[in-house]
C-alpha positions as protocol buffer text, in pm:
chain_id: "A"
residue {
  index: 1
  type: UNK
  ca { x: 11994 y: 9292 z: 13322 }
}
residue {
  index: 2
  type: UNK
  ca { x: 11900 y: 8917 z: 13404 }
}
residue {
  index: 3
  type: UNK
  ca { x: 11841 y: 8654 z: 13150 }
}
residue {
  index: 4
  type: UNK
  ca { x: 11461 y: 8639 z: 13300 }
}
residue {
  index: 5
  type: UNK
  ca { x: 11434 y: 9008 z: 13242 }
}
residue {
  index: 6
  type: UNK
  ca { x: 11558 y: 9025 z: 12896 }
}
residue {
  index: 7
  type: UNK
  ca { x: 11328 y: 8751 z: 12824 }
}
residue {
  index: 8
  type: UNK
  ca { x: 11031 y: 8946 z: 12990 }
}
residue {
  index: 9
  type: UNK
  ca { x: 11093 y: 9248 z: 12787 }
}
residue {
  index: 10
  type: UNK
  ca { x: 11113 y: 9005 z: 12459 }
}
residue {
  index: 11
  type: UNK
  ca { x: 10796 y: 8881 z: 12554 }
}
residue {
  index: 12
  type: UNK
  ca { x: 10601 y: 9147 z: 12621 }
}
residue {
  index: 13
  type: UNK
  ca { x: 10723 y: 9309 z: 12292 }
}
residue {
  index: 14
  type: UNK
  ca { x: 10610 y: 9043 z: 12090 }
}
residue {
  index: 15
  type: UNK
  ca { x: 10271 y: 9002 z: 12256 }
}
residue {
  index: 16
  type: UNK
  ca { x: 9974 y: 9053 z: 12027 }
}
residue {
  index: 17
  type: UNK
  ca { x: 9796 y: 9144 z: 12319 }
}
residue {
  index: 18
  type: UNK
  ca { x: 10021 y: 9353 z: 12500 }
}
residue {
  index: 19
  type: UNK
  ca { x: 10248 y: 9471 z: 12262 }
}
residue {
  index: 20
  type: UNK
  ca { x: 10528 y: 9662 z: 12461 }
}
residue {
  index: 21
  type: UNK
  ca { x: 10250 y: 9819 z: 12691 }
}
residue {
  index: 22
  type: UNK
  ca { x: 10379 y: 9697 z: 13050 }
}
residue {
  index: 23
  type: UNK
  ca { x: 10110 y: 9933 z: 13240 }
}
residue {
  index: 24
  type: UNK
  ca { x: 9845 y: 9740 z: 13049 }
}
residue {
  index: 25
  type: UNK
  ca { x: 10029 y: 9379 z: 13146 }
}
residue {
  index: 26
  type: UNK
  ca { x: 10051 y: 9528 z: 13522 }
}
residue {
  index: 27
  type: UNK
  ca { x: 9697 y: 9585 z: 13554 }
}
residue {
  index: 28
  type: UNK
  ca { x: 9602 y: 9267 z: 13390 }
}
residue {
  index: 29
  type: UNK
  ca { x: 9828 y: 9111 z: 13687 }
}
residue {
  index: 30
  type: UNK
  ca { x: 9610 y: 9331 z: 13943 }
}
residue {
  index: 31
  type: UNK
  ca { x: 9906 y: 9562 z: 14024 }
}
residue {
  index: 32
  type: UNK
  ca { x: 9959 y: 9919 z: 14007 }
}
residue {
  index: 33
  type: UNK
  ca { x: 10035 y: 10069 z: 13636 }
}
residue {
  index: 34
  type: UNK
  ca { x: 10383 y: 10083 z: 13689 }
}
residue {
  index: 35
  type: UNK
  ca { x: 10476 y: 9721 z: 13862 }
}
residue {
  index: 36
  type: UNK
  ca { x: 10602 y: 9560 z: 13548 }
}
residue {
  index: 37
  type: UNK
  ca { x: 10833 y: 9887 z: 13462 }
}
residue {
  index: 38
  type: UNK
  ca { x: 10975 y: 9854 z: 13834 }
}
residue {
  index: 39
  type: UNK
  ca { x: 11056 y: 9514 z: 13814 }
}
residue {
  index: 40
  type: UNK
  ca { x: 11256 y: 9578 z: 13520 }
}
residue {
  index: 41
  type: UNK
  ca { x: 11408 y: 9893 z: 13577 }
}
residue {
  index: 42
  type: UNK
  ca { x: 11548 y: 9751 z: 13920 }
}
residue {
  index: 43
  type: UNK
  ca { x: 11578 y: 9399 z: 13822 }
}
residue {
  index: 44
  type: UNK
  ca { x: 11391 y: 9274 z: 14101 }
}
residue {
  index: 45
  type: UNK
  ca { x: 11218 y: 8927 z: 14089 }
}
residue {
  index: 46
  type: UNK
  ca { x: 10867 y: 8849 z: 14113 }
}
residue {
  index: 47
  type: UNK
  ca { x: 10723 y: 8587 z: 14351 }
}
residue {
  index: 48
  type: UNK
  ca { x: 10644 y: 8290 z: 14196 }
}
residue {
  index: 49
  type: UNK
  ca { x: 10275 y: 8332 z: 14179 }
}
residue {
  index: 50
  type: UNK
  ca { x: 10284 y: 8691 z: 13983 }
}
residue {
  index: 51
  type: UNK
  ca { x: 10578 y: 8496 z: 13726 }
}
residue {
  index: 52
  type: UNK
  ca { x: 10327 y: 8218 z: 13664 }
}
residue {
  index: 53
  type: UNK
  ca { x: 10050 y: 8496 z: 13577 }
}
residue {
  index: 54
  type: UNK
  ca { x: 10306 y: 8674 z: 13369 }
}
residue {
  index: 55
  type: UNK
  ca { x: 10387 y: 8369 z: 13180 }
}
residue {
  index: 56
  type: UNK
  ca { x: 9988 y: 8302 z: 13119 }
}
residue {
  index: 57
  type: UNK
  ca { x: 9919 y: 8660 z: 13025 }
}
residue {
  index: 58
  type: UNK
  ca { x: 10207 y: 8657 z: 12781 }
}
residue {
  index: 59
  type: UNK
  ca { x: 10149 y: 8305 z: 12620 }
}
residue {
  index: 60
  type: UNK
  ca { x: 10507 y: 8181 z: 12698 }
}
residue {
  index: 61
  type: UNK
  ca { x: 10617 y: 7910 z: 12913 }
}
residue {
  index: 62
  type: UNK
  ca { x: 10788 y: 7996 z: 13260 }
}
residue {
  index: 63
  type: UNK
  ca { x: 11131 y: 7781 z: 13122 }
}
residue {
  index: 64
  type: UNK
  ca { x: 11154 y: 8065 z: 12832 }
}
residue {
  index: 65
  type: UNK
  ca { x: 11137 y: 8318 z: 13083 }
}
residue {
  index: 66
  type: UNK
  ca { x: 11364 y: 8162 z: 13290 }
}
residue {
  index: 67
  type: UNK
  ca { x: 11616 y: 8105 z: 13016 }
}
residue {
  index: 68
  type: UNK
  ca { x: 11634 y: 7749 z: 13002 }
}
residue {
  index: 69
  type: UNK
  ca { x: 11470 y: 7685 z: 12683 }
}
residue {
  index: 70
  type: UNK
  ca { x: 11434 y: 7901 z: 12375 }
}
residue {
  index: 71
  type: UNK
  ca { x: 11098 y: 7766 z: 12292 }
}
residue {
  index: 72
  type: UNK
  ca { x: 10849 y: 8018 z: 12415 }
}
residue {
  index: 73
  type: UNK
  ca { x: 10566 y: 7775 z: 12345 }
}
residue {
  index: 74
  type: UNK
  ca { x: 10442 y: 7572 z: 12648 }
}
residue {
  index: 75
  type: UNK
  ca { x: 10396 y: 7212 z: 12537 }
}
residue {
  index: 76
  type: UNK
  ca { x: 10174 y: 7117 z: 12799 }
}
residue {
  index: 77
  type: UNK
  ca { x: 9927 y: 7347 z: 12656 }
}
residue {
  index: 78
  type: UNK
  ca { x: 9852 y: 7077 z: 12405 }
}
residue {
  index: 79
  type: UNK
  ca { x: 9686 y: 6864 z: 12632 }
}
residue {
  index: 80
  type: UNK
  ca { x: 9419 y: 7132 z: 12701 }
}
residue {
  index: 81
  type: UNK
  ca { x: 9092 y: 7140 z: 12565 }
}
residue {
  index: 82
  type: UNK
  ca { x: 8945 y: 7418 z: 12299 }
}
residue {
  index: 83
  type: UNK
  ca { x: 9138 y: 7605 z: 11996 }
}
residue {
  index: 84
  type: UNK
  ca { x: 9516 y: 7607 z: 11927 }
}
residue {
  index: 85
  type: UNK
  ca { x: 9656 y: 7972 z: 12047 }
}
residue {
  index: 86
  type: UNK
  ca { x: 9844 y: 8181 z: 11781 }
}
residue {
  index: 87
  type: UNK
  ca { x: 10132 y: 8075 z: 12000 }
}
residue {
  index: 88
  type: UNK
  ca { x: 10067 y: 7712 z: 11938 }
}
residue {
  index: 89
  type: UNK
  ca { x: 10009 y: 7773 z: 11551 }
}
residue {
  index: 90
  type: UNK
  ca { x: 10321 y: 7965 z: 11520 }
}
residue {
  index: 91
  type: UNK
  ca { x: 10514 y: 7672 z: 11720 }
}
residue {
  index: 92
  type: UNK
  ca { x: 10403 y: 7390 z: 11462 }
}
residue {
  index: 93
  type: UNK
  ca { x: 10484 y: 7615 z: 11160 }
}
residue {
  index: 94
  type: UNK
  ca { x: 10852 y: 7648 z: 11294 }
}
residue {
  index: 95
  type: UNK
  ca { x: 10825 y: 7263 z: 11355 }
}
residue {
  index: 96
  type: UNK
  ca { x: 10696 y: 7209 z: 11030 }
}
residue {
  index: 97
  type: UNK
  ca { x: 10950 y: 7435 z: 10851 }
}
residue {
  index: 98
  type: UNK
  ca { x: 11269 y: 7264 z: 11040 }
}
residue {
  index: 99
  type: UNK
  ca { x: 11132 y: 6911 z: 10935 }
}
residue {
  index: 100
  type: UNK
  ca { x: 11107 y: 7015 z: 10575 }
}
residue {
  index: 101
  type: UNK
  ca { x: 11497 y: 7180 z: 10566 }
}
residue {
  index: 102
  type: UNK
  ca { x: 11614 y: 6875 z: 10712 }
}
residue {
  index: 103
  type: UNK
  ca { x: 11422 y: 6619 z: 10487 }
}
residue {
  index: 104
  type: UNK
  ca { x: 11535 y: 6839 z: 10171 }
}
residue {
  index: 105
  type: UNK
  ca { x: 11891 y: 6849 z: 10324 }
}
residue {
  index: 106
  type: UNK
  ca { x: 11867 y: 6480 z: 10349 }
}
residue {
  index: 107
  type: UNK
  ca { x: 11806 y: 6457 z: 9966 }
}
residue {
  index: 108
  type: UNK
  ca { x: 11413 y: 6426 z: 9966 }
}
residue {
  index: 109
  type: UNK
  ca { x: 11287 y: 6600 z: 9660 }
}
residue {
  index: 110
  type: UNK
  ca { x: 11117 y: 6939 z: 9750 }
}
residue {
  index: 111
  type: UNK
  ca { x: 10800 y: 7089 z: 9728 }
}
residue {
  index: 112
  type: UNK
  ca { x: 10707 y: 7411 z: 9554 }
}
residue {
  index: 113
  type: UNK
  ca { x: 10647 y: 7551 z: 9889 }
}
residue {
  index: 114
  type: UNK
  ca { x: 11022 y: 7473 z: 9995 }
}
residue {
  index: 115
  type: UNK
  ca { x: 11124 y: 7660 z: 9686 }
}
residue {
  index: 116
  type: UNK
  ca { x: 10934 y: 7957 z: 9755 }
}
residue {
  index: 117
  type: UNK
  ca { x: 11055 y: 7979 z: 10115 }
}
residue {
  index: 118
  type: UNK
  ca { x: 11408 y: 7976 z: 10015 }
}
residue {
  index: 119
  type: UNK
  ca { x: 11361 y: 8231 z: 9764 }
}
residue {
  index: 120
  type: UNK
  ca { x: 11212 y: 8471 z: 10013 }
}
residue {
  index: 121
  type: UNK
  ca { x: 11447 y: 8348 z: 10295 }
}
residue {
  index: 122
  type: UNK
  ca { x: 11782 y: 8383 z: 10125 }
}
residue {
  index: 123
  type: UNK
  ca { x: 11654 y: 8713 z: 9886 }
}
residue {
  index: 124
  type: UNK
  ca { x: 11643 y: 8558 z: 9559 }
}
residue {
  index: 125
  type: UNK
  ca { x: 11998 y: 8412 z: 9588 }
}
residue {
  index: 126
  type: UNK
  ca { x: 12069 y: 8150 z: 9390 }
}
residue {
  index: 127
  type: UNK
  ca { x: 12334 y: 8018 z: 9719 }
}
residue {
  index: 128
  type: UNK
  ca { x: 12039 y: 7969 z: 9882 }
}
residue {
  index: 129
  type: UNK
  ca { x: 11944 y: 7672 z: 9697 }
}
residue {
  index: 130
  type: UNK
  ca { x: 12246 y: 7482 z: 9728 }
}
residue {
  index: 131
  type: UNK
  ca { x: 12053 y: 7197 z: 9933 }
}
residue {
  index: 132
  type: UNK
  ca { x: 11808 y: 7120 z: 9649 }
}
residue {
  index: 133
  type: UNK
  ca { x: 12048 y: 7189 z: 9328 }
}
residue {
  index: 134
  type: UNK
  ca { x: 11991 y: 6842 z: 9226 }
}
residue {
  index: 135
  type: UNK
  ca { x: 11596 y: 6879 z: 9172 }
}
residue {
  index: 136
  type: UNK
  ca { x: 11626 y: 7203 z: 8941 }
}
residue {
  index: 137
  type: UNK
  ca { x: 11750 y: 7309 z: 8606 }
}
residue {
  index: 138
  type: UNK
  ca { x: 11911 y: 7661 z: 8573 }
}
residue {
  index: 139
  type: UNK
  ca { x: 11881 y: 7912 z: 8241 }
}
residue {
  index: 140
  type: UNK
  ca { x: 12059 y: 8233 z: 8176 }
}
residue {
  index: 141
  type: UNK
  ca { x: 11790 y: 8491 z: 8225 }
}
residue {
  index: 142
  type: UNK
  ca { x: 11659 y: 8608 z: 7904 }
}
residue {
  index: 143
  type: UNK
  ca { x: 11643 y: 8963 z: 7782 }
}
residue {
  index: 144
  type: UNK
  ca { x: 11380 y: 9127 z: 7553 }
}
residue {
  index: 145
  type: UNK
  ca { x: 11575 y: 9049 z: 7239 }
}
residue {
  index: 146
  type: UNK
  ca { x: 11639 y: 8667 z: 7345 }
}
residue {
  index: 147
  type: UNK
  ca { x: 11529 y: 8438 z: 7061 }
}
residue {
  index: 148
  type: UNK
  ca { x: 11596 y: 8095 z: 7241 }
}
residue {
  index: 149
  type: UNK
  ca { x: 11648 y: 7993 z: 7607 }
}
residue {
  index: 150
  type: UNK
  ca { x: 11996 y: 7879 z: 7709 }
}
residue {
  index: 151
  type: UNK
  ca { x: 12069 y: 7601 z: 7976 }
}
residue {
  index: 152
  type: UNK
  ca { x: 12342 y: 7649 z: 8227 }
}
residue {
  index: 153
  type: UNK
  ca { x: 12306 y: 7321 z: 8426 }
}
residue {
  index: 154
  type: UNK
  ca { x: 12065 y: 7071 z: 8483 }
}
residue {
  index: 155
  type: UNK
  ca { x: 12004 y: 6885 z: 8845 }
}
residue {
  index: 156
  type: UNK
  ca { x: 12061 y: 6517 z: 8818 }
}
residue {
  index: 157
  type: UNK
  ca { x: 11724 y: 6468 z: 8957 }
}
residue {
  index: 158
  type: UNK
  ca { x: 11519 y: 6753 z: 8747 }
}
residue {
  index: 159
  type: UNK
  ca { x: 11177 y: 6661 z: 8581 }
}
residue {
  index: 160
  type: UNK
  ca { x: 11368 y: 6723 z: 8257 }
}
residue {
  index: 161
  type: UNK
  ca { x: 11683 y: 6515 z: 8351 }
}
residue {
  index: 162
  type: UNK
  ca { x: 11449 y: 6210 z: 8452 }
}
residue {
  index: 163
  type: UNK
  ca { x: 11251 y: 6259 z: 8116 }
}
residue {
  index: 164
  type: UNK
  ca { x: 11581 y: 6302 z: 7868 }
}
residue {
  index: 165
  type: UNK
  ca { x: 11723 y: 6000 z: 8064 }
}
residue {
  index: 166
  type: UNK
  ca { x: 12050 y: 6210 z: 8099 }
}
residue {
  index: 167
  type: UNK
  ca { x: 12176 y: 6590 z: 8300 }
}
residue {
  index: 168
  type: UNK
  ca { x: 12400 y: 6655 z: 7976 }
}
residue {
  index: 169
  type: UNK
  ca { x: 12343 y: 7028 z: 7937 }
}
residue {
  index: 170
  type: UNK
  ca { x: 12370 y: 6949 z: 7568 }
}
residue {
  index: 171
  type: UNK
  ca { x: 12080 y: 6718 z: 7567 }
}
residue {
  index: 172
  type: UNK
  ca { x: 11821 y: 6961 z: 7693 }
}
residue {
  index: 173
  type: UNK
  ca { x: 11974 y: 7259 z: 7472 }
}
residue {
  index: 174
  type: UNK
  ca { x: 11953 y: 7042 z: 7174 }
}
residue {
  index: 175
  type: UNK
  ca { x: 11591 y: 6929 z: 7257 }
}
residue {
  index: 176
  type: UNK
  ca { x: 11507 y: 7322 z: 7326 }
}
residue {
  index: 177
  type: UNK
  ca { x: 11671 y: 7450 z: 6997 }
}
residue {
  index: 178
  type: UNK
  ca { x: 11536 y: 7149 z: 6757 }
}
residue {
  index: 179
  type: UNK
  ca { x: 11178 y: 7066 z: 6885 }
}
residue {
  index: 180
  type: UNK
  ca { x: 10945 y: 7106 z: 6608 }
}
residue {
  index: 181
  type: UNK
  ca { x: 10677 y: 7278 z: 6769 }
}
residue {
  index: 182
  type: UNK
  ca { x: 10690 y: 7659 z: 6734 }
}
residue {
  index: 183
  type: UNK
  ca { x: 10411 y: 7781 z: 6973 }
}
residue {
  index: 184
  type: UNK
  ca { x: 10559 y: 7553 z: 7226 }
}
residue {
  index: 185
  type: UNK
  ca { x: 10907 y: 7714 z: 7159 }
}
residue {
  index: 186
  type: UNK
  ca { x: 10747 y: 8064 z: 7182 }
}
residue {
  index: 187
  type: UNK
  ca { x: 10522 y: 7998 z: 7494 }
}
residue {
  index: 188
  type: UNK
  ca { x: 10861 y: 7895 z: 7679 }
}
residue {
  index: 189
  type: UNK
  ca { x: 11043 y: 8162 z: 7597 }
}
residue {
  index: 190
  type: UNK
  ca { x: 10767 y: 8412 z: 7694 }
}
residue {
  index: 191
  type: UNK
  ca { x: 10751 y: 8236 z: 8036 }
}
residue {
  index: 192
  type: UNK
  ca { x: 11105 y: 8266 z: 8124 }
}
residue {
  index: 193
  type: UNK
  ca { x: 11112 y: 8622 z: 8019 }
}
residue {
  index: 194
  type: UNK
  ca { x: 10794 y: 8706 z: 8244 }
}
residue {
  index: 195
  type: UNK
  ca { x: 11033 y: 8557 z: 8514 }
}
residue {
  index: 196
  type: UNK
  ca { x: 11320 y: 8770 z: 8424 }
}
residue {
  index: 197
  type: UNK
  ca { x: 11132 y: 9059 z: 8502 }
}
residue {
  index: 198
  type: UNK
  ca { x: 11144 y: 8965 z: 8887 }
}
residue {
  index: 199
  type: UNK
  ca { x: 10817 y: 8763 z: 8928 }
}
residue {
  index: 200
  type: UNK
  ca { x: 10782 y: 8413 z: 9038 }
}
residue {
  index: 201
  type: UNK
  ca { x: 10572 y: 8252 z: 8746 }
}
residue {
  index: 202
  type: UNK
  ca { x: 10431 y: 7943 z: 8874 }
}
residue {
  index: 203
  type: UNK
  ca { x: 10195 y: 7730 z: 8601 }
}
residue {
  index: 204
  type: UNK
  ca { x: 10013 y: 7401 z: 8502 }
}
residue {
  index: 205
  type: UNK
  ca { x: 10190 y: 7268 z: 8206 }
}
residue {
  index: 206
  type: UNK
  ca { x: 10107 y: 6939 z: 7980 }
}
residue {
  index: 207
  type: UNK
  ca { x: 10372 y: 6831 z: 7752 }
}
residue {
  index: 208
  type: UNK
  ca { x: 10262 y: 6611 z: 7449 }
}
residue {
  index: 209
  type: UNK
  ca { x: 10554 y: 6685 z: 7194 }
}
residue {
  index: 210
  type: UNK
  ca { x: 10794 y: 6420 z: 6999 }
}
residue {
  index: 211
  type: UNK
  ca { x: 11152 y: 6570 z: 7124 }
}
residue {
  index: 212
  type: UNK
  ca { x: 11475 y: 6542 z: 6896 }
}
residue {
  index: 213
  type: UNK
  ca { x: 11596 y: 6219 z: 6904 }
}
residue {
  index: 214
  type: UNK
  ca { x: 11319 y: 6037 z: 7089 }
}
residue {
  index: 215
  type: UNK
  ca { x: 11156 y: 5773 z: 6937 }
}
residue {
  index: 216
  type: UNK
  ca { x: 10842 y: 5822 z: 7114 }
}
residue {
  index: 217
  type: UNK
  ca { x: 10617 y: 6110 z: 7255 }
}
residue {
  index: 218
  type: UNK
  ca { x: 10707 y: 6271 z: 7558 }
}
residue {
  index: 219
  type: UNK
  ca { x: 10340 y: 6347 z: 7738 }
}
residue {
  index: 220
  type: UNK
  ca { x: 10379 y: 6518 z: 8080 }
}
residue {
  index: 221
  type: UNK
  ca { x: 10116 y: 6708 z: 8328 }
}
residue {
  index: 222
  type: UNK
  ca { x: 10338 y: 6903 z: 8550 }
}
residue {
  index: 223
  type: UNK
  ca { x: 10367 y: 7208 z: 8786 }
}
residue {
  index: 224
  type: UNK
  ca { x: 10649 y: 7453 z: 8682 }
}
residue {
  index: 225
  type: UNK
  ca { x: 10779 y: 7707 z: 8903 }
}
residue {
  index: 226
  type: UNK
  ca { x: 11037 y: 7970 z: 8783 }
}
residue {
  index: 227
  type: UNK
  ca { x: 11226 y: 8177 z: 8988 }
}
residue {
  index: 228
  type: UNK
  ca { x: 11431 y: 8482 z: 8892 }
}
residue {
  index: 229
  type: UNK
  ca { x: 11801 y: 8435 z: 9117 }
}
residue {
  index: 230
  type: UNK
  ca { x: 12108 y: 8588 z: 9093 }
}
residue {
  index: 231
  type: UNK
  ca { x: 12426 y: 8403 z: 9074 }
}
residue {
  index: 232
  type: UNK
  ca { x: 12716 y: 8436 z: 9251 }
}
residue {
  index: 233
  type: UNK
  ca { x: 12888 y: 8656 z: 8982 }
}
residue {
  index: 234
  type: UNK
  ca { x: 12620 y: 8875 z: 9015 }
}
residue {
  index: 235
  type: UNK
  ca { x: 12446 y: 8776 z: 8723 }
}
residue {
  index: 236
  type: UNK
  ca { x: 12111 y: 8653 z: 8628 }
}
residue {
  index: 237
  type: UNK
  ca { x: 11941 y: 8338 z: 8559 }
}
residue {
  index: 238
  type: UNK
  ca { x: 11605 y: 8153 z: 8614 }
}
residue {
  index: 239
  type: UNK
  ca { x: 11570 y: 7860 z: 8838 }
}
residue {
  index: 240
  type: UNK
  ca { x: 11349 y: 7600 z: 8675 }
}
residue {
  index: 241
  type: UNK
  ca { x: 11157 y: 7358 z: 8923 }
}
residue {
  index: 242
  type: UNK
  ca { x: 10922 y: 7099 z: 8796 }
}
residue {
  index: 243
  type: UNK
  ca { x: 10684 y: 6852 z: 8956 }
}
residue {
  index: 244
  type: UNK
  ca { x: 10498 y: 6627 z: 8780 }
}
residue {
  index: 245
  type: UNK
  ca { x: 10145 y: 6551 z: 8919 }
}
residue {
  index: 246
  type: UNK
  ca { x: 10087 y: 6184 z: 9070 }
}
């Protein structure tokens, strides 16, 4: 089967209108119901006019059917009046996602959406966050009997590192253990235990506390995302990513 015929099968199967129905596409082309099936089974090449109509019905570009590009959306459609098609919207979603991935790889601070996307994309594996490791902290996943949080690592650009002025794990661990606010410590532990049950926990947080070793109170408004992840050794951890409100 040629590239054209392979791409044609793929486009018919992916079409929300035709969903693999070759007879329906044949009728839309003004041909007999078995026309498309015959083209595919015999590897026959339709004339140019039919190929153009196929591309239009399937909302893909001729270049995609011909195999000269892997992008099925026809950019020339953007110059036309009227609402964007689902194909166009899907195209821009793909482009936006690729641009965001490239930005994060180059060191730009990730968004909450970036973190969630990676969590789903890589099946909750910590290894999927290597490009973002400087922006989050990692905790051992607490169990029901845990009475404190245990810090495993700090990201050099995480909110806690920027706030404390260091990415030394011992500094954050000391602050968590020694802070004189039982309600805060209890609420933190409860949130991490919830995440350890397998849930992503996104919350708006306000911090107004005197951290141990600091002369002035720390005051922060921020979004906090807790993601349960699995480390390479199979142990469970909680990825903690926080982004301050601007």
